[in-house]
KOLROMI-817575 format. One record per residue (C-alpha): residue number from 1; x negated, y, z. Coordinates in pm, whole numbers, plus 50000, padded with zeros to 5 digits. Layout:
BEGIN
<pos=NUM, east=X, north=Y, up=Z>
...
//
This chain:
BEGIN
<pos=1, east=11321, north=10666, up=10520>
<pos=2, east=11298, north=10343, up=10320>
<pos=3, east=10958, north=10278, up=10479>
<pos=4, east=11105, north=10322, up=10826>
<pos=5, east=11368, north=10057, up=10749>
<pos=6, east=11086, north=09820, up=10652>
<pos=7, east=10922, north=09884, up=10989>
<pos=8, east=11247, north=09803, up=11171>
<pos=9, east=11299, north=09487, up=10967>
<pos=10, east=10958, north=09344, up=11055>
<pos=11, east=10973, north=09435, up=11428>
<pos=12, east=11270, north=09266, up=11595>
<pos=13, east=11204, north=09440, up=11931>
<pos=14, east=11180, north=09787, up=11781>
<pos=15, east=11507, north=09925, up=11922>
<pos=16, east=11437, north=09783, up=12269>
<pos=17, east=11163, north=10046, up=12319>
<pos=18, east=11182, north=10424, up=12340>
<pos=19, east=11044, north=10576, up=12022>
<pos=20, east=11054, north=10881, up=11801>
<pos=21, east=10971, north=10960, up=11440>
<pos=22, east=10731, north=11256, up=11426>
<pos=23, east=10789, north=11498, up=11140>
<pos=24, east=10418, north=11574, up=11100>
<pos=25, east=10090, north=11455, up=11254>
<pos=26, east=10030, north=11322, up=11603>
<pos=27, east=09720, north=11476, up=11765>
<pos=28, east=09564, north=11268, up=12044>
<pos=29, east=09388, north=11499, up=12290>
<pos=30, east=09455, north=11854, up=12412>
<pos=31, east=09097, north=11967, up=12452>
<pos=32, east=08944, north=12244, up=12238>
<pos=33, east=08938, north=12013, up=11931>
<pos=34, east=09306, north=11920, up=11958>
<pos=35, east=09410, north=12278, up=12027>
<pos=36, east=09211, north=12407, up=11730>
<pos=37, east=09374, north=12152, up=11498>
<pos=38, east=09721, north=12231, up=11631>
<pos=39, east=09665, north=12605, up=11581>
<pos=40, east=09547, north=12556, up=11223>
<pos=41, east=09846, north=12333, up=11149>
<pos=42, east=10075, north=12599, up=11296>
<pos=43, east=09923, north=12851, up=11054>
<pos=44, east=09997, north=12607, up=10768>
<pos=45, east=10359, north=12571, up=10881>
<pos=46, east=10318, north=12200, up=10962>
<pos=47, east=10495, north=12064, up=11274>
<pos=48, east=10296, north=11838, up=11509>
<pos=49, east=10294, north=11658, up=11843>
<pos=50, east=09996, north=11676, up=12082>
<pos=51, east=09951, north=11391, up=12333>
<pos=52, east=09736, north=11442, up=12644>
<pos=53, east=09668, north=11187, up=12917>
<pos=54, east=09596, north=11453, up=13184>
<pos=55, east=09841, north=11708, up=13324>
<pos=56, east=09661, north=12007, up=13170>
<pos=57, east=09481, north=12120, up=12858>
<pos=58, east=09100, north=12089, up=12841>
<pos=59, east=09087, north=11844, up=13133>
<pos=60, east=08711, north=11796, up=13088>
<pos=61, east=08656, north=12166, up=13151>
<pos=62, east=08916, north=12195, up=13425>
<pos=63, east=08842, north=11879, up=13621>
<pos=64, east=08497, north=11742, up=13532>
<pos=65, east=08259, north=12038, up=13524>
<pos=66, east=08054, north=12210, up=13795>
<pos=67, east=08141, north=12554, up=13929>
<pos=68, east=07837, north=12747, up=13797>
<pos=69, east=07885, north=12630, up=13437>
<pos=70, east=07878, north=12887, up=13159>
<pos=71, east=07887, north=12842, up=12783>
<pos=72, east=07534, north=12768, up=12666>
<pos=73, east=07584, north=12955, up=12338>
<pos=74, east=07706, north=13311, up=12272>
<pos=75, east=08085, north=13339, up=12262>
<pos=76, east=08103, north=13411, up=11887>
<pos=77, east=07974, north=13055, up=11824>
<pos=78, east=08228, north=12901, up=12062>
<pos=79, east=08556, north=13067, up=11966>
<pos=80, east=08829, north=12858, up=11806>
<pos=81, east=08990, north=12939, up=11468>
<pos=82, east=09215, north=13244, up=11429>
<pos=83, east=09157, north=13391, up=11777>
<pos=84, east=08831, north=13544, up=11906>
<pos=85, east=08736, north=13579, up=12272>
<pos=86, east=08849, north=13899, up=12448>
<pos=87, east=08603, north=14182, up=12390>
<pos=88, east=08549, north=14234, up=12763>
<pos=89, east=08427, north=13876, up=12812>
<pos=90, east=08047, north=13851, up=12861>
<pos=91, east=07823, north=13702, up=12593>
<pos=92, east=07815, north=13372, up=12783>
<pos=93, east=08165, north=13324, up=12933>
<pos=94, east=08203, north=13139, up=13261>
<pos=95, east=08390, north=12812, up=13301>
<pos=96, east=08695, north=12999, up=13438>
<pos=97, east=08690, north=13249, up=13153>
<pos=98, east=08669, north=12974, up=12892>
<pos=99, east=08966, north=12793, up=13049>
<pos=100, east=09161, north=13123, up=13047>
<pos=101, east=09076, north=13164, up=12680>
<pos=102, east=09199, north=12811, up=12597>
<pos=103, east=09522, north=12864, up=12792>
<pos=104, east=09590, north=13192, up=12612>
<pos=105, east=09501, north=13019, up=12283>
<pos=106, east=09765, north=12749, up=12344>
<pos=107, east=10021, north=13013, up=12439>
<pos=108, east=09939, north=13231, up=12137>
<pos=109, east=09998, north=12945, up=11891>
<pos=110, east=10290, north=12797, up=12088>
<pos=111, east=10109, north=12466, up=12150>
<pos=112, east=10295, north=12259, up=12408>
<pos=113, east=10126, north=11920, up=12458>
<pos=114, east=10308, north=11623, up=12605>
<pos=115, east=10112, north=11582, up=12930>
<pos=116, east=10057, north=11267, up=13138>
<pos=117, east=10095, north=11060, up=12823>
<pos=118, east=09809, north=10814, up=12780>
<pos=119, east=09768, north=10644, up=12442>
<pos=120, east=09738, north=10268, up=12482>
<pos=121, east=09703, north=10178, up=12116>
<pos=122, east=09734, north=10320, up=11767>
<pos=123, east=09745, north=10117, up=11449>
<pos=124, east=09842, north=10170, up=11087>
<pos=125, east=10139, north=09965, up=10967>
<pos=126, east=10067, north=09888, up=10602>
<pos=127, east=10419, north=09764, up=10529>
<pos=128, east=10587, north=10089, up=10631>
<pos=129, east=10297, north=10329, up=10566>
<pos=130, east=10327, north=10477, up=10916>
<pos=131, east=10095, north=10501, up=11216>
<pos=132, east=10235, north=10349, up=11535>
<pos=133, east=10106, north=10519, up=11848>
<pos=134, east=10202, north=10352, up=12176>
<pos=135, east=10173, north=10547, up=12501>
<pos=136, east=10243, north=10515, up=12871>
<pos=137, east=10414, north=10820, up=13021>
<pos=138, east=10346, north=10879, up=13392>
<pos=139, east=10594, north=11074, up=13601>
<pos=140, east=10518, north=11052, up=13973>
<pos=141, east=10508, north=10681, up=14055>
<pos=142, east=10708, north=10587, up=13744>
<pos=143, east=10558, north=10475, up=13414>
<pos=144, east=10745, north=10445, up=13085>
<pos=145, east=10630, north=10299, up=12755>
<pos=146, east=10690, north=10510, up=12446>
<pos=147, east=10607, north=10489, up=12076>
<pos=148, east=10545, north=10759, up=11816>
<pos=149, east=10586, north=10684, up=11446>
<pos=150, east=10394, north=10923, up=11219>
<pos=151, east=10232, north=10959, up=10877>
<pos=152, east=09918, north=11132, up=11001>
<pos=153, east=09705, north=11060, up=11306>
<pos=154, east=09444, north=11309, up=11431>
<pos=155, east=09192, north=11168, up=11679>
<pos=156, east=09086, north=11461, up=11898>
<pos=157, east=08967, north=11278, up=12210>
<pos=158, east=08611, north=11390, up=12133>
<pos=159, east=08260, north=11287, up=12222>
<pos=160, east=08304, north=11321, up=12600>
<pos=161, east=08619, north=11124, up=12679>
<pos=162, east=08465, north=10888, up=12934>
<pos=163, east=08163, north=10921, up=13160>
<pos=164, east=07861, north=10704, up=13079>
<pos=165, east=07724, north=10522, up=13384>
<pos=166, east=07410, north=10309, up=13336>
<pos=167, east=07366, north=09988, up=13535>
<pos=168, east=07070, north=10027, up=13773>
<pos=169, east=06928, north=09736, up=13968>
<pos=170, east=07004, north=09762, up=14341>
<pos=171, east=07230, north=10069, up=14318>
<pos=172, east=07500, north=09888, up=14518>
<pos=173, east=07250, north=09845, up=14804>
<pos=174, east=07156, north=10214, up=14816>
<pos=175, east=07421, north=10310, up=15080>
<pos=176, east=07397, north=10688, up=15017>
<pos=177, east=07643, north=10891, up=14810>
<pos=178, east=07637, north=10821, up=14435>
<pos=179, east=07840, north=11042, up=14202>
<pos=180, east=07853, north=11118, up=13832>
<pos=181, east=07788, north=11478, up=13725>
<pos=182, east=08157, north=11495, up=13629>
<pos=183, east=08238, north=11485, up=14003>
<pos=184, east=07976, north=11744, up=14099>
<pos=185, east=08110, north=12090, up=14178>
<pos=186, east=07843, north=12266, up=14384>
<pos=187, east=07519, north=12198, up=14571>
<pos=188, east=07669, north=12332, up=14894>
<pos=189, east=07753, north=11988, up=15033>
<pos=190, east=07400, north=11863, up=14958>
<pos=191, east=07221, north=12133, up=15158>
<pos=192, east=06908, north=11993, up=15325>
<pos=193, east=06932, north=11660, up=15137>
<pos=194, east=06685, north=11485, up=14911>
<pos=195, east=06883, north=11429, up=14592>
<pos=196, east=06790, north=11219, up=14290>
<pos=197, east=06930, north=11365, up=13967>
<pos=198, east=06928, north=11104, up=13691>
<pos=199, east=06910, north=11279, up=13353>
<pos=200, east=06725, north=11577, up=13211>
<pos=201, east=06972, north=11722, up=12961>
<pos=202, east=07149, north=12054, up=13010>
<pos=203, east=07367, north=11909, up=13288>
<pos=204, east=07075, north=11746, up=13470>
<pos=205, east=06873, north=12067, up=13455>
<pos=206, east=07161, north=12287, up=13574>
<pos=207, east=07262, north=12051, up=13854>
<pos=208, east=06898, north=12042, up=13973>
<pos=209, east=06880, north=12422, up=13963>
<pos=210, east=07208, north=12453, up=14153>
<pos=211, east=07084, north=12210, up=14418>
<pos=212, east=06771, north=12423, up=14463>
<pos=213, east=06983, north=12733, up=14504>
<pos=214, east=07169, north=12556, up=14786>
<pos=215, east=06850, north=12453, up=14969>
<pos=216, east=06852, north=12090, up=14863>
<pos=217, east=06540, north=11906, up=14737>
<pos=218, east=06612, north=11756, up=14393>
<pos=219, east=06399, north=11504, up=14208>
<pos=220, east=06496, north=11491, up=13839>
<pos=221, east=06449, north=11169, up=13644>
<pos=222, east=06311, north=11228, up=13295>
<pos=223, east=06337, north=10894, up=13118>
<pos=224, east=06259, north=11010, up=12765>
<pos=225, east=06125, north=11306, up=12571>
<pos=226, east=06324, north=11630, up=12572>
<pos=227, east=06312, north=11966, up=12396>
<pos=228, east=06331, north=12262, up=12634>
<pos=229, east=06391, north=12600, up=12469>
<pos=230, east=06451, north=12944, up=12621>
<pos=231, east=06817, north=13044, up=12602>
<pos=232, east=06707, north=13379, up=12460>
<pos=233, east=06398, north=13503, up=12274>
<pos=234, east=06327, north=13878, up=12279>
<pos=235, east=06681, north=13941, up=12399>
<pos=236, east=06843, north=13743, up=12119>
<pos=237, east=07015, north=13405, up=12153>
<pos=238, east=06780, north=13123, up=12050>
<pos=239, east=07067, north=12950, up=11871>
<pos=240, east=07165, north=13268, up=11689>
<pos=241, east=06802, north=13318, up=11587>
<pos=242, east=06783, north=12962, up=11450>
<pos=243, east=07108, north=13008, up=11252>
<pos=244, east=06970, north=13331, up=11106>
<pos=245, east=06641, north=13171, up=11001>
<pos=246, east=06817, north=12871, up=10845>
<pos=247, east=06975, north=13108, up=10592>
<pos=248, east=06632, north=13174, up=10442>
<pos=249, east=06400, north=12893, up=10553>
<pos=250, east=06400, north=12511, up=10540>
<pos=251, east=06491, north=12324, up=10857>
<pos=252, east=06143, north=12181, up=10915>
<pos=253, east=05991, north=12529, up=10909>
<pos=254, east=06256, north=12670, up=11143>
<pos=255, east=06178, north=12384, up=11383>
<pos=256, east=05807, north=12472, up=11373>
<pos=257, east=05879, north=12840, up=11437>
<pos=258, east=06120, north=12760, up=11721>
<pos=259, east=05859, north=12547, up=11896>
<pos=260, east=05592, north=12817, up=11857>
<pos=261, east=05829, north=13077, up=12004>
<pos=262, east=05926, north=12839, up=12285>
<pos=263, east=05557, north=12786, up=12369>
<pos=264, east=05498, north=13162, up=12377>
<pos=265, east=05795, north=13218, up=12612>
<pos=266, east=05785, north=12904, up=12828>
<pos=267, east=05425, north=12789, up=12795>
<pos=268, east=05322, north=12422, up=12780>
<pos=269, east=05612, north=12227, up=12935>
<pos=270, east=05446, north=11888, up=12884>
<pos=271, east=05208, north=11944, up=13175>
<pos=272, east=05518, north=11952, up=13397>
<pos=273, east=05634, north=11607, up=13283>
<pos=274, east=05863, north=11726, up=13003>
<pos=275, east=05724, north=11557, up=12694>
<pos=276, east=05853, north=11692, up=12362>
<pos=277, east=05998, north=11453, up=12098>
<pos=278, east=05811, north=11401, up=11771>
<pos=279, east=06109, north=11540, up=11579>
<pos=280, east=06186, north=11911, up=11596>
<pos=281, east=06489, north=12031, up=11800>
<pos=282, east=06714, north=12098, up=11499>
<pos=283, east=06616, north=11779, up=11315>
<pos=284, east=06677, north=11575, up=11632>
<pos=285, east=07018, north=11738, up=11678>
<pos=286, east=07115, north=11669, up=11316>
<pos=287, east=06992, north=11308, up=11301>
<pos=288, east=07056, north=11177, up=11654>
<pos=289, east=07295, north=11431, up=11806>
<pos=290, east=07057, north=11512, up=12095>
<pos=291, east=07099, north=11869, up=12211>
<pos=292, east=06793, north=12065, up=12323>
<pos=293, east=06795, north=12201, up=12678>
<pos=294, east=06844, north=12577, up=12690>
<pos=295, east=06658, north=12688, up=13001>
<pos=296, east=06836, north=12928, up=13239>
<pos=297, east=06595, north=12901, up=13533>
<pos=298, east=06528, north=12533, up=13600>
<pos=299, east=06182, north=12546, up=13442>
<pos=300, east=06066, north=12809, up=13691>
<pos=301, east=06177, north=12580, up=13975>
<pos=302, east=05990, north=12289, up=13814>
<pos=303, east=05672, north=12498, up=13794>
<pos=304, east=05703, north=12598, up=14159>
<pos=305, east=05762, north=12237, up=14266>
<pos=306, east=06114, north=12303, up=14396>
<pos=307, east=06239, north=12055, up=14134>
<pos=308, east=06030, north=11738, up=14131>
<pos=309, east=06008, north=11573, up=13787>
<pos=310, east=05979, north=11192, up=13809>
<pos=311, east=05968, north=10908, up=13551>
<pos=312, east=06226, north=10634, up=13494>
<pos=313, east=06390, north=10418, up=13761>
<pos=314, east=06285, north=10060, up=13832>
<pos=315, east=06527, north=09977, up=14111>
<pos=316, east=06720, north=10115, up=14407>
<pos=317, east=06717, north=09985, up=14762>
<pos=318, east=06858, north=10107, up=15093>
<pos=319, east=06785, north=10480, up=15117>
<pos=320, east=06521, north=10486, up=14847>
<pos=321, east=06438, north=10446, up=14480>
<pos=322, east=06137, north=10280, up=14318>
<pos=323, east=06016, north=10441, up=13995>
<pos=324, east=05859, north=10272, up=13694>
<pos=325, east=05514, north=10400, up=13799>
<pos=326, east=05545, north=10218, up=14134>
<pos=327, east=05614, north=10531, up=14339>
<pos=328, east=05890, north=10510, up=14601>
<pos=329, east=06105, north=10806, up=14703>
<pos=330, east=06321, north=10843, up=15013>
<pos=331, east=06654, north=10993, up=14896>
<pos=332, east=06990, north=11076, up=15051>
<pos=333, east=07214, north=11103, up=14743>
<pos=334, east=07218, north=11026, up=14369>
<pos=335, east=07380, north=11236, up=14096>
<pos=336, east=07413, north=11066, up=13758>
<pos=337, east=07380, north=11332, up=13488>
<pos=338, east=07394, north=11054, up=13232>
<pos=339, east=07645, north=11203, up=12992>
<pos=340, east=07965, north=11083, up=12831>
<pos=341, east=08090, north=10859, up=12553>
<pos=342, east=08382, north=10827, up=12315>
<pos=343, east=08677, north=10607, up=12417>
<pos=344, east=08818, north=10562, up=12065>
<pos=345, east=08729, north=10188, up=12036>
<pos=346, east=08949, north=10113, up=12338>
<pos=347, east=09275, north=10229, up=12181>
<pos=348, east=09239, north=10284, up=11804>
<pos=349, east=09290, north=09957, up=11614>
<pos=350, east=09085, north=10043, up=11308>
<pos=351, east=08741, north=09939, up=11185>
<pos=352, east=08670, north=10123, up=10861>
<pos=353, east=08645, north=10488, up=10962>
<pos=354, east=08516, north=10467, up=11319>
<pos=355, east=08209, north=10269, up=11426>
<pos=356, east=08179, north=10063, up=11745>
<pos=357, east=08032, north=10359, up=11935>
<pos=358, east=08352, north=10556, up=11878>
<pos=359, east=08212, north=10801, up=11622>
<pos=360, east=08302, north=10829, up=11252>
<pos=361, east=08070, north=10624, up=11033>
<pos=362, east=08030, north=10897, up=10772>
<pos=363, east=07767, north=11160, up=10859>
<pos=364, east=07845, north=11529, up=10896>
<pos=365, east=08017, north=11701, up=10717>
<pos=366, east=08214, north=11402, up=10585>
<pos=367, east=08333, north=11246, up=10911>
<pos=368, east=08663, north=11430, up=10942>
<pos=369, east=08884, north=11227, up=10706>
<pos=370, east=08953, north=10856, up=10684>
<pos=371, east=09209, north=10652, up=10494>
<pos=372, east=09588, north=10632, up=10531>
<pos=373, east=09628, north=10969, up=10700>
<pos=374, east=09361, north=10917, up=10970>
<pos=375, east=09153, north=11219, up=11078>
<pos=376, east=08884, north=11292, up=11338>
<pos=377, east=08802, north=11626, up=11499>
<pos=378, east=08528, north=11706, up=11750>
<pos=379, east=08288, north=11423, up=11668>
<pos=380, east=08028, north=11622, up=11473>
<pos=381, east=07782, north=11659, up=11766>
<pos=382, east=07782, north=12027, up=11670>
<pos=383, east=07980, north=12168, up=11957>
<pos=384, east=08282, north=12393, up=11932>
<pos=385, east=08183, north=12538, up=11595>
<pos=386, east=08174, north=12186, up=11448>
<pos=387, east=08517, north=12108, up=11596>
<pos=388, east=08659, north=12431, up=11453>
<pos=389, east=08524, north=12345, up=11109>
<pos=390, east=08687, north=11999, up=11125>
<pos=391, east=09016, north=12146, up=11246>
<pos=392, east=09041, north=12387, up=10953>
<pos=393, east=08964, north=12113, up=10697>
<pos=394, east=09221, north=11877, up=10847>
<pos=395, east=09496, north=12139, up=10859>
<pos=396, east=09430, north=12245, up=10500>
<pos=397, east=09435, north=11882, up=10383>
<pos=398, east=09761, north=11795, up=10558>
<pos=399, east=09910, north=12137, up=10479>
<pos=400, east=09858, north=12091, up=10104>
<pos=401, east=10049, north=11761, up=10104>
<pos=402, east=10316, north=11905, up=10331>
<pos=403, east=10375, north=12213, up=10114>
<pos=404, east=10381, north=12009, up=09790>
<pos=405, east=10639, north=11769, up=09933>
<pos=406, east=10845, north=12054, up=10077>
<pos=407, east=10860, north=12217, up=09731>
<pos=408, east=10971, north=11890, up=09570>
<pos=409, east=11238, north=11844, up=09836>
<pos=410, east=11371, north=12197, up=09775>
<pos=411, east=11388, north=12131, up=09399>
<pos=412, east=11586, north=11813, up=09458>
<pos=413, east=11820, north=11996, up=09696>
<pos=414, east=11878, north=12280, up=09446>
<pos=415, east=11933, north=12030, up=09163>
<pos=416, east=12190, north=11840, up=09368>
<pos=417, east=12364, north=12165, up=09463>
<pos=418, east=12392, north=12271, up=09096>
<pos=419, east=12536, north=11933, up=08995>
<pos=420, east=12797, north=11959, up=09268>
<pos=421, east=12901, north=12311, up=09154>
<pos=422, east=12931, north=12201, up=08790>
<pos=423, east=13190, north=11938, up=08887>
<pos=424, east=13437, north=12200, up=09014>
//
């Protein structure tokens, strides 16, 4: 309480704003990472507040994903702490099923985020020892500024907070429809069109496949090398197989074996314009965070010519694109499957823990805890299992301090009570 008085003393306008003192951590973001952290804190008996800029949980999944999306990994590798997927869910749950799981997860752990509350800034006040989190609350056409004062701040906005849109020469002159993959729902509206898909990751591959299935003609831009692996090998998940082998074999050997198995199942993908990186798929994921593509049918369409693989883009012009090899393609629409980025640098006023790209500076598994009560969850580049691991560490760390302080407070209360009785 003394620290709070210090904060008031140094900020003359403090009582002119709406504010609240949070008895526990503030979690920014109600996606899977934020929900997992909240659930683990609930298990530790620690109160919390979850802030979410959208009007729903998991807004990336609910609002910025295509209809045919399924989890790329088996459900046991994607479940959040303390609550598995329903047994009747398939091995690779659909987008709708995953959203249902997250909604039931929030209900099970009584997680009630404050929706439509966008964090504008968060900074640590050294004088008071508190984090000051300023938000704008949107209700219809009205906006209200609010401030949360807390000891712990958990950044759970994740790796995919904002869409990444490269700047291409002449794109403004193109005249056709240009959308990011986050706006793409189905290939139905592109039927009969020539569509340029920029990006060859899992999203680019799946969008191209979906376009084919809706009788569009996609050309997929492959700007750099990419690992393409079968989603399953001999009926077993490729990811599960890799995890199993890593228990007994070094990473470099597992990479070698994975590539041999991929060649046996998929054949030589390089002759179709998909050049493999020099690093193995697991090494590349660990060092650079680049996820291998798990093929669910796009490669067959590439072989048949239904998906046209093209090199990088030189420039756009009206109704066409010129590629780096000089080839020109007539196109009707452009879909930018160019990924996402962190938005942490735009609102978190801190330079020690997070780097300029919005990711923790410390490599995995040390990037979950900073100084002065600052934590990060969902920035491991290891999917939902990485987020779950962070969430459990964070909750245990905060829970230990919380329980120790609660015990001390009880002792002081009991001591005071005994002194009062002795005076009668």
